Backbone atoms as SQL, in Angstrom:
CREATE TABLE atoms (id INTEGER PRIMARY KEY, chain TEXT, resi INTEGER, resn TEXT, atom TEXT, x REAL, y REAL, z REAL);
INSERT INTO atoms VALUES
  (1, 'A', 1, 'UNK', 'N', 98.219, 94.471, 86.219),
  (2, 'A', 1, 'UNK', 'CA', 96.926, 95.029, 85.626),
  (3, 'A', 1, 'UNK', 'C', 97.546, 95.871, 84.417),
  (4, 'A', 2, 'UNK', 'N', 96.721, 95.908, 83.432),
  (5, 'A', 2, 'UNK', 'CA', 97.348, 96.747, 82.213),
  (6, 'A', 2, 'UNK', 'C', 96.587, 98.031, 82.276),
  (7, 'A', 3, 'UNK', 'N', 97.418, 98.906, 81.510),
  (8, 'A', 3, 'UNK', 'CA', 96.827, 100.370, 81.518),
  (9, 'A', 3, 'UNK', 'C', 95.562, 100.305, 80.522),
  (10, 'A', 4, 'UNK', 'N', 94.747, 101.220, 80.796),
  (11, 'A', 4, 'UNK', 'CA', 93.506, 101.529, 80.099),
  (12, 'A', 4, 'UNK', 'C', 93.748, 102.180, 78.685),
  (13, 'A', 5, 'UNK', 'N', 93.205, 101.760, 77.657),
  (14, 'A', 5, 'UNK', 'CA', 93.441, 102.550, 76.357),
  (15, 'A', 5, 'UNK', 'C', 92.930, 103.755, 76.425),
  (16, 'A', 6, 'UNK', 'N', 93.109, 104.703, 75.509),
  (17, 'A', 6, 'UNK', 'CA', 92.712, 106.031, 75.420),
  (18, 'A', 6, 'UNK', 'C', 91.089, 105.924, 75.390),
  (19, 'A', 7, 'UNK', 'N', 90.432, 105.109, 74.661),
  (20, 'A', 7, 'UNK', 'CA', 89.152, 104.933, 74.597),
  (21, 'A', 7, 'UNK', 'C', 88.486, 104.419, 75.965),
  (22, 'A', 8, 'UNK', 'N', 89.070, 103.498, 76.538),
  (23, 'A', 8, 'UNK', 'CA', 88.546, 103.123, 77.706),
  (24, 'A', 8, 'UNK', 'C', 88.564, 104.057, 78.798),
  (25, 'A', 9, 'UNK', 'N', 89.709, 104.844, 78.776),
  (26, 'A', 9, 'UNK', 'CA', 90.001, 105.946, 79.674),
  (27, 'A', 9, 'UNK', 'C', 88.767, 107.154, 79.521),
  (28, 'A', 10, 'UNK', 'N', 88.571, 107.380, 78.265),
  (29, 'A', 10, 'UNK', 'CA', 87.694, 108.324, 78.056),
  (30, 'A', 10, 'UNK', 'C', 86.301, 108.079, 78.474),
  (31, 'A', 11, 'UNK', 'N', 85.868, 106.798, 78.178),
  (32, 'A', 11, 'UNK', 'CA', 84.709, 106.447, 78.557),
  (33, 'A', 11, 'UNK', 'C', 84.383, 106.328, 80.080),
  (34, 'A', 12, 'UNK', 'N', 85.529, 105.952, 80.794),
  (35, 'A', 12, 'UNK', 'CA', 85.584, 105.790, 82.324),
  (36, 'A', 12, 'UNK', 'C', 85.391, 107.211, 82.777),
  (37, 'A', 13, 'UNK', 'N', 86.092, 108.016, 82.358),
  (38, 'A', 13, 'UNK', 'CA', 86.128, 109.595, 82.937),
  (39, 'A', 13, 'UNK', 'C', 84.496, 110.174, 82.604),
  (40, 'A', 14, 'UNK', 'N', 83.905, 109.660, 81.635),
  (41, 'A', 14, 'UNK', 'CA', 82.513, 110.112, 81.627),
  (42, 'A', 14, 'UNK', 'C', 81.624, 109.974, 82.518),
  (43, 'A', 15, 'UNK', 'N', 82.054, 108.760, 83.212),
  (44, 'A', 15, 'UNK', 'CA', 81.199, 108.232, 84.468),
  (45, 'A', 15, 'UNK', 'C', 81.643, 108.889, 85.842),
  (46, 'A', 16, 'UNK', 'N', 82.756, 109.688, 85.733),
  (47, 'A', 16, 'UNK', 'CA', 83.473, 110.264, 87.117),
  (48, 'A', 16, 'UNK', 'C', 83.390, 111.826, 86.986),
  (49, 'A', 17, 'UNK', 'N', 82.131, 112.439, 87.501),
  (50, 'A', 17, 'UNK', 'CA', 81.881, 113.863, 87.430),
  (51, 'A', 17, 'UNK', 'C', 83.101, 114.660, 88.118),
  (52, 'A', 18, 'UNK', 'N', 83.532, 115.599, 87.514),
  (53, 'A', 18, 'UNK', 'CA', 84.658, 116.426, 88.008),
  (54, 'A', 18, 'UNK', 'C', 85.996, 115.838, 87.824),
  (55, 'A', 19, 'UNK', 'N', 86.247, 114.634, 87.466),
  (56, 'A', 19, 'UNK', 'CA', 87.462, 114.060, 87.185),
  (57, 'A', 19, 'UNK', 'C', 88.166, 114.262, 85.880),
  (58, 'A', 20, 'UNK', 'N', 89.444, 114.591, 85.876),
  (59, 'A', 20, 'UNK', 'CA', 89.973, 114.802, 84.429),
  (60, 'A', 20, 'UNK', 'C', 91.191, 114.171, 84.492),
  (61, 'A', 21, 'UNK', 'N', 91.903, 114.110, 83.195),
  (62, 'A', 21, 'UNK', 'CA', 93.097, 113.396, 82.952),
  (63, 'A', 21, 'UNK', 'C', 94.171, 114.472, 83.020),
  (64, 'A', 22, 'UNK', 'N', 95.247, 114.124, 83.781),
  (65, 'A', 22, 'UNK', 'CA', 96.575, 115.073, 83.858),
  (66, 'A', 22, 'UNK', 'C', 97.933, 114.119, 83.778),
  (67, 'A', 23, 'UNK', 'N', 98.204, 114.220, 82.402),
  (68, 'A', 23, 'UNK', 'CA', 99.264, 113.295, 82.148),
  (69, 'A', 23, 'UNK', 'C', 98.978, 111.745, 82.413),
  (70, 'A', 24, 'UNK', 'N', 99.547, 111.102, 83.250),
  (71, 'A', 24, 'UNK', 'CA', 99.236, 109.637, 83.319),
  (72, 'A', 24, 'UNK', 'C', 98.563, 109.427, 84.875),
  (73, 'A', 25, 'UNK', 'N', 97.753, 110.430, 85.051),
  (74, 'A', 25, 'UNK', 'CA', 96.978, 110.430, 86.259),
  (75, 'A', 25, 'UNK', 'C', 95.426, 110.921, 86.101),
  (76, 'A', 26, 'UNK', 'N', 94.670, 110.647, 86.946),
  (77, 'A', 26, 'UNK', 'CA', 93.343, 110.913, 87.029),
  (78, 'A', 26, 'UNK', 'C', 93.253, 111.895, 88.327),
  (79, 'A', 27, 'UNK', 'N', 92.594, 113.102, 88.055),
  (80, 'A', 27, 'UNK', 'CA', 92.636, 113.987, 89.233),
  (81, 'A', 27, 'UNK', 'C', 91.290, 114.759, 89.329),
  (82, 'A', 28, 'UNK', 'N', 91.030, 115.155, 90.582),
  (83, 'A', 28, 'UNK', 'CA', 89.896, 115.772, 90.918),
  (84, 'A', 28, 'UNK', 'C', 90.180, 116.646, 92.215),
  (85, 'A', 29, 'UNK', 'N', 89.673, 117.844, 92.300),
  (86, 'A', 29, 'UNK', 'CA', 89.869, 118.806, 93.384),
  (87, 'A', 29, 'UNK', 'C', 88.548, 118.994, 93.965),
  (88, 'A', 30, 'UNK', 'N', 88.119, 118.664, 95.192),
  (89, 'A', 30, 'UNK', 'CA', 87.016, 119.007, 95.710),
  (90, 'A', 30, 'UNK', 'C', 87.034, 120.196, 96.642),
  (91, 'A', 31, 'UNK', 'N', 86.032, 121.025, 96.715),
  (92, 'A', 31, 'UNK', 'CA', 86.002, 122.264, 97.553),
  (93, 'A', 31, 'UNK', 'C', 85.138, 121.974, 98.712),
  (94, 'A', 32, 'UNK', 'N', 85.474, 122.698, 99.743),
  (95, 'A', 32, 'UNK', 'CA', 84.770, 122.586, 101.009),
  (96, 'A', 32, 'UNK', 'C', 84.357, 123.909, 101.890),
  (97, 'A', 33, 'UNK', 'N', 83.467, 123.953, 102.673),
  (98, 'A', 33, 'UNK', 'CA', 83.126, 125.068, 103.401),
  (99, 'A', 33, 'UNK', 'C', 84.257, 125.601, 104.359),
  (100, 'A', 34, 'UNK', 'N', 84.992, 124.699, 104.785),
  (101, 'A', 34, 'UNK', 'CA', 86.179, 124.836, 105.756),
  (102, 'A', 34, 'UNK', 'C', 87.184, 123.900, 105.870),
  (103, 'A', 35, 'UNK', 'N', 88.327, 124.075, 106.428),
  (104, 'A', 35, 'UNK', 'CA', 89.520, 123.222, 106.448),
  (105, 'A', 35, 'UNK', 'C', 89.081, 121.875, 107.010),
  (106, 'A', 36, 'UNK', 'N', 88.461, 121.886, 108.192),
  (107, 'A', 36, 'UNK', 'CA', 88.129, 120.679, 108.870),
  (108, 'A', 36, 'UNK', 'C', 87.243, 119.670, 107.988),
  (109, 'A', 37, 'UNK', 'N', 86.330, 120.327, 107.179),
  (110, 'A', 37, 'UNK', 'CA', 85.581, 119.477, 106.289),
  (111, 'A', 37, 'UNK', 'C', 86.419, 118.740, 105.314),
  (112, 'A', 38, 'UNK', 'N', 87.083, 119.492, 104.776),
  (113, 'A', 38, 'UNK', 'CA', 88.296, 118.913, 103.951),
  (114, 'A', 38, 'UNK', 'C', 89.189, 117.823, 104.377),
  (115, 'A', 39, 'UNK', 'N', 89.517, 118.091, 105.685),
  (116, 'A', 39, 'UNK', 'CA', 90.367, 117.038, 106.398),
  (117, 'A', 39, 'UNK', 'C', 89.543, 115.795, 106.693),
  (118, 'A', 40, 'UNK', 'N', 88.255, 115.988, 106.946),
  (119, 'A', 40, 'UNK', 'CA', 87.507, 114.753, 107.236),
  (120, 'A', 40, 'UNK', 'C', 87.200, 114.032, 105.803),
  (121, 'A', 41, 'UNK', 'N', 87.058, 114.609, 104.711),
  (122, 'A', 41, 'UNK', 'CA', 86.803, 113.972, 103.472),
  (123, 'A', 41, 'UNK', 'C', 88.193, 113.214, 103.078),
  (124, 'A', 42, 'UNK', 'N', 89.289, 113.857, 103.437),
  (125, 'A', 42, 'UNK', 'CA', 90.578, 113.286, 103.125),
  (126, 'A', 42, 'UNK', 'C', 90.691, 111.920, 103.821),
  (127, 'A', 43, 'UNK', 'N', 90.310, 111.911, 105.237),
  (128, 'A', 43, 'UNK', 'CA', 90.386, 110.766, 105.820),
  (129, 'A', 43, 'UNK', 'C', 89.378, 109.750, 105.236),
  (130, 'A', 44, 'UNK', 'N', 88.237, 110.036, 104.905),
  (131, 'A', 44, 'UNK', 'CA', 87.262, 108.933, 104.397),
  (132, 'A', 44, 'UNK', 'C', 87.796, 108.542, 103.104),
  (133, 'A', 45, 'UNK', 'N', 88.369, 109.265, 102.212),
  (134, 'A', 45, 'UNK', 'CA', 88.907, 108.946, 100.930),
  (135, 'A', 45, 'UNK', 'C', 90.094, 107.914, 101.039),
  (136, 'A', 46, 'UNK', 'N', 90.927, 108.307, 102.113),
  (137, 'A', 46, 'UNK', 'CA', 92.200, 107.445, 102.587),
  (138, 'A', 46, 'UNK', 'C', 91.568, 105.987, 103.039),
  (139, 'A', 47, 'UNK', 'N', 90.552, 106.230, 103.864),
  (140, 'A', 47, 'UNK', 'CA', 90.040, 104.815, 104.449),
  (141, 'A', 47, 'UNK', 'C', 89.504, 103.950, 103.149),
  (142, 'A', 48, 'UNK', 'N', 88.781, 104.651, 102.294),
  (143, 'A', 48, 'UNK', 'CA', 88.226, 103.780, 101.128),
  (144, 'A', 48, 'UNK', 'C', 89.384, 103.297, 100.322),
  (145, 'A', 49, 'UNK', 'N', 90.482, 104.214, 100.254),
  (146, 'A', 49, 'UNK', 'CA', 91.469, 103.661, 99.319),
  (147, 'A', 49, 'UNK', 'C', 92.324, 102.587, 100.053),
  (148, 'A', 50, 'UNK', 'N', 92.410, 102.661, 101.289),
  (149, 'A', 50, 'UNK', 'CA', 92.890, 101.581, 102.080),
  (150, 'A', 50, 'UNK', 'C', 92.203, 100.192, 102.029),
  (151, 'A', 51, 'UNK', 'N', 91.058, 100.244, 101.908),
  (152, 'A', 51, 'UNK', 'CA', 90.116, 99.145, 101.728),
  (153, 'A', 51, 'UNK', 'C', 90.329, 98.433, 100.417),
  (154, 'A', 52, 'UNK', 'N', 90.612, 99.192, 99.488),
  (155, 'A', 52, 'UNK', 'CA', 91.086, 98.698, 97.997),
  (156, 'A', 52, 'UNK', 'C', 92.345, 98.507, 97.817),
  (157, 'A', 53, 'UNK', 'N', 93.181, 98.733, 98.785),
  (158, 'A', 53, 'UNK', 'CA', 94.833, 98.594, 98.665),
  (159, 'A', 53, 'UNK', 'C', 95.339, 99.134, 97.421),
  (160, 'A', 54, 'UNK', 'N', 94.759, 100.431, 97.263),
  (161, 'A', 54, 'UNK', 'CA', 95.207, 101.319, 96.098),
  (162, 'A', 54, 'UNK', 'C', 95.078, 102.829, 96.585),
  (163, 'A', 55, 'UNK', 'N', 96.192, 103.455, 96.655),
  (164, 'A', 55, 'UNK', 'CA', 96.118, 104.816, 97.295),
  (165, 'A', 55, 'UNK', 'C', 96.381, 106.012, 96.330),
  (166, 'A', 56, 'UNK', 'N', 95.561, 106.903, 96.534),
  (167, 'A', 56, 'UNK', 'CA', 96.045, 108.224, 95.675),
  (168, 'A', 56, 'UNK', 'C', 96.792, 109.110, 96.549),
  (169, 'A', 57, 'UNK', 'N', 97.507, 109.955, 95.676),
  (170, 'A', 57, 'UNK', 'CA', 98.276, 111.031, 96.313),
  (171, 'A', 57, 'UNK', 'C', 97.073, 112.226, 96.824),
  (172, 'A', 58, 'UNK', 'N', 97.101, 112.422, 98.118),
  (173, 'A', 58, 'UNK', 'CA', 96.249, 113.488, 98.543),
  (174, 'A', 58, 'UNK', 'C', 96.921, 114.678, 98.886),
  (175, 'A', 59, 'UNK', 'N', 96.414, 115.702, 98.521),
  (176, 'A', 59, 'UNK', 'CA', 96.997, 117.170, 98.692),
  (177, 'A', 59, 'UNK', 'C', 95.613, 117.903, 99.471),
  (178, 'A', 60, 'UNK', 'N', 96.258, 118.242, 100.772),
  (179, 'A', 60, 'UNK', 'CA', 95.053, 119.104, 101.462),
  (180, 'A', 60, 'UNK', 'C', 95.419, 120.354, 101.601),
  (181, 'A', 61, 'UNK', 'N', 94.514, 121.255, 101.242),
  (182, 'A', 61, 'UNK', 'CA', 94.853, 122.701, 101.326),
  (183, 'A', 61, 'UNK', 'C', 93.723, 123.276, 102.054),
  (184, 'A', 62, 'UNK', 'N', 93.583, 124.710, 102.183),
  (185, 'A', 62, 'UNK', 'CA', 92.596, 125.199, 102.948),
  (186, 'A', 62, 'UNK', 'C', 91.379, 125.205, 102.116),
  (187, 'A', 63, 'UNK', 'N', 90.305, 124.549, 102.385),
  (188, 'A', 63, 'UNK', 'CA', 89.045, 124.391, 101.905),
  (189, 'A', 63, 'UNK', 'C', 89.011, 123.827, 100.492),
  (190, 'A', 64, 'UNK', 'N', 89.926, 122.952, 100.356),
  (191, 'A', 64, 'UNK', 'CA', 90.066, 122.039, 99.233),
  (192, 'A', 64, 'UNK', 'C', 91.005, 120.807, 99.355),
  (193, 'A', 65, 'UNK', 'N', 90.523, 119.726, 98.786),
  (194, 'A', 65, 'UNK', 'CA', 91.407, 118.295, 98.771),
  (195, 'A', 65, 'UNK', 'C', 91.597, 117.996, 97.308),
  (196, 'A', 66, 'UNK', 'N', 92.618, 117.580, 97.005),
  (197, 'A', 66, 'UNK', 'CA', 92.975, 117.060, 95.624),
  (198, 'A', 66, 'UNK', 'C', 93.253, 115.717, 95.669),
  (199, 'A', 67, 'UNK', 'N', 92.625, 114.763, 94.979),
  (200, 'A', 67, 'UNK', 'CA', 93.022, 113.248, 94.790),
  (201, 'A', 67, 'UNK', 'C', 93.619, 113.123, 93.428),
  (202, 'A', 68, 'UNK', 'N', 94.728, 112.488, 93.460),
  (203, 'A', 68, 'UNK', 'CA', 95.382, 111.971, 92.214),
  (204, 'A', 68, 'UNK', 'C', 95.767, 110.547, 92.297),
  (205, 'A', 69, 'UNK', 'N', 95.218, 109.729, 91.158),
  (206, 'A', 69, 'UNK', 'CA', 95.405, 108.336, 90.997),
  (207, 'A', 69, 'UNK', 'C', 96.214, 107.934, 89.759),
  (208, 'A', 70, 'UNK', 'N', 97.040, 107.058, 89.993),
  (209, 'A', 70, 'UNK', 'CA', 97.827, 106.406, 88.879),
  (210, 'A', 70, 'UNK', 'C', 98.237, 104.978, 89.524),
  (211, 'A', 71, 'UNK', 'N', 98.401, 103.993, 88.545),
  (212, 'A', 71, 'UNK', 'CA', 98.918, 102.698, 89.154),
  (213, 'A', 71, 'UNK', 'C', 100.531, 102.539, 89.037),
  (214, 'A', 72, 'UNK', 'N', 101.065, 102.542, 89.969),
  (215, 'A', 72, 'UNK', 'CA', 102.480, 102.408, 89.994),
  (216, 'A', 72, 'UNK', 'C', 102.913, 101.020, 89.475),
  (217, 'A', 73, 'UNK', 'N', 102.198, 100.008, 89.793),
  (218, 'A', 73, 'UNK', 'CA', 102.650, 98.531, 89.262),
  (219, 'A', 73, 'UNK', 'C', 102.413, 98.396, 87.844),
  (220, 'A', 74, 'UNK', 'N', 101.711, 99.342, 87.324),
  (221, 'A', 74, 'UNK', 'CA', 101.412, 99.311, 85.747),
  (222, 'A', 74, 'UNK', 'C', 102.322, 100.460, 85.091),
  (223, 'A', 75, 'UNK', 'N', 103.586, 100.812, 85.622),
  (224, 'A', 75, 'UNK', 'CA', 104.406, 101.757, 85.049),
  (225, 'A', 75, 'UNK', 'C', 103.915, 103.312, 85.056),
  (226, 'A', 76, 'UNK', 'N', 103.151, 103.458, 86.254),
  (227, 'A', 76, 'UNK', 'CA', 102.597, 104.825, 86.526),
  (228, 'A', 76, 'UNK', 'C', 101.592, 105.226, 85.385),
  (229, 'A', 77, 'UNK', 'N', 100.850, 104.163, 85.017),
  (230, 'A', 77, 'UNK', 'CA', 99.642, 104.415, 83.831),
  (231, 'A', 77, 'UNK', 'C', 98.373, 104.368, 84.743),
  (232, 'A', 78, 'UNK', 'N', 97.228, 104.666, 84.162),
  (233, 'A', 78, 'UNK', 'CA', 95.796, 104.579, 84.593),
  (234, 'A', 78, 'UNK', 'C', 95.356, 103.165, 84.241),
  (235, 'A', 79, 'UNK', 'N', 94.859, 102.566, 85.361),
  (236, 'A', 79, 'UNK', 'CA', 94.263, 101.167, 85.110),
  (237, 'A', 79, 'UNK', 'C', 92.822, 101.277, 85.737),
  (238, 'A', 80, 'UNK', 'N', 92.105, 100.191, 85.499),
  (239, 'A', 80, 'UNK', 'CA', 90.794, 99.970, 86.149),
  (240, 'A', 80, 'UNK', 'C', 90.704, 100.184, 87.621),
  (241, 'A', 81, 'UNK', 'N', 91.779, 99.792, 88.268),
  (242, 'A', 81, 'UNK', 'CA', 92.018, 99.931, 89.800),
  (243, 'A', 81, 'UNK', 'C', 91.733, 101.463, 90.143),
  (244, 'A', 82, 'UNK', 'N', 92.486, 102.398, 89.285),
  (245, 'A', 82, 'UNK', 'CA', 92.316, 103.820, 89.636),
  (246, 'A', 82, 'UNK', 'C', 90.773, 104.216, 89.419),
  (247, 'A', 83, 'UNK', 'N', 90.186, 103.682, 88.413),
  (248, 'A', 83, 'UNK', 'CA', 88.742, 104.065, 88.128),
  (249, 'A', 83, 'UNK', 'C', 87.935, 103.691, 89.280),
  (250, 'A', 84, 'UNK', 'N', 87.968, 102.389, 89.748),
  (251, 'A', 84, 'UNK', 'CA', 87.322, 101.804, 90.544),
  (252, 'A', 84, 'UNK', 'C', 87.187, 102.365, 92.038),
  (253, 'A', 85, 'UNK', 'N', 88.431, 102.720, 92.515),
  (254, 'A', 85, 'UNK', 'CA', 88.731, 103.461, 93.735),
  (255, 'A', 85, 'UNK', 'C', 88.047, 104.997, 93.576),
  (256, 'A', 86, 'UNK', 'N', 88.291, 105.548, 92.570),
  (257, 'A', 86, 'UNK', 'CA', 87.570, 106.972, 92.326),
  (258, 'A', 86, 'UNK', 'C', 86.124, 106.816, 92.513),
  (259, 'A', 87, 'UNK', 'N', 85.399, 105.768, 91.824),
  (260, 'A', 87, 'UNK', 'CA', 84.110, 105.572, 91.821),
  (261, 'A', 87, 'UNK', 'C', 83.566, 105.242, 93.405),
  (262, 'A', 88, 'UNK', 'N', 84.431, 104.489, 93.878),
  (263, 'A', 88, 'UNK', 'CA', 83.967, 104.161, 95.542),
  (264, 'A', 88, 'UNK', 'C', 84.029, 105.439, 96.270),
  (265, 'A', 89, 'UNK', 'N', 85.097, 106.419, 96.013),
  (266, 'A', 89, 'UNK', 'CA', 85.295, 107.581, 96.629),
  (267, 'A', 89, 'UNK', 'C', 83.912, 108.687, 96.312),
  (268, 'A', 90, 'UNK', 'N', 83.502, 108.437, 95.133),
  (269, 'A', 90, 'UNK', 'CA', 82.500, 109.316, 94.624),
  (270, 'A', 90, 'UNK', 'C', 81.158, 108.969, 95.306),
  (271, 'A', 91, 'UNK', 'N', 80.916, 107.446, 95.477),
  (272, 'A', 91, 'UNK', 'CA', 79.728, 106.844, 96.076),
  (273, 'A', 91, 'UNK', 'C', 79.545, 107.413, 97.522),
  (274, 'A', 92, 'UNK', 'N', 80.503, 107.986, 98.144),
  (275, 'A', 92, 'UNK', 'CA', 80.303, 108.583, 99.498),
  (276, 'A', 92, 'UNK', 'C', 79.256, 109.665, 99.361),
  (277, 'A', 93, 'UNK', 'N', 79.154, 110.388, 98.287),
  (278, 'A', 93, 'UNK', 'CA', 78.279, 111.387, 97.990),
  (279, 'A', 93, 'UNK', 'C', 78.531, 112.737, 98.579),
  (280, 'A', 94, 'UNK', 'N', 79.601, 113.161, 99.115),
  (281, 'A', 94, 'UNK', 'CA', 79.970, 114.333, 99.446),
  (282, 'A', 94, 'UNK', 'C', 81.422, 114.643, 98.980),
  (283, 'A', 95, 'UNK', 'N', 81.759, 116.054, 98.965),
  (284, 'A', 95, 'UNK', 'CA', 80.908, 117.160, 99.011),
  (285, 'A', 95, 'UNK', 'C', 80.094, 117.549, 97.816),
  (286, 'A', 96, 'UNK', 'N', 79.314, 118.204, 97.992),
  (287, 'A', 96, 'UNK', 'CA', 78.372, 118.621, 96.685),
  (288, 'A', 96, 'UNK', 'C', 79.111, 119.695, 96.102),
  (289, 'A', 97, 'UNK', 'N', 79.874, 119.435, 95.111),
  (290, 'A', 97, 'UNK', 'CA', 80.766, 120.446, 94.472),
  (291, 'A', 97, 'UNK', 'C', 80.214, 120.729, 93.059);
């Protein structure tokens, strides 16, 4: 899979509320009312990622979870796979941040 162009990436990020570009990754930090809500979300995000066979780096903190995607098979560049899994996670519809 090939890396997205800057234009393709900009267009894709417009469709992903709260996601941003950080070097060669797309990233979003979600906020939660408590630690367990964040942990539950991380489990859900991980399950969705597993179903797509494309896994983010997940950082779980107190009342927040950060997801970070890049495609290792594409030389650590952002591909459509990253966008597709981020959209699938967003489709879950929570948390409301």
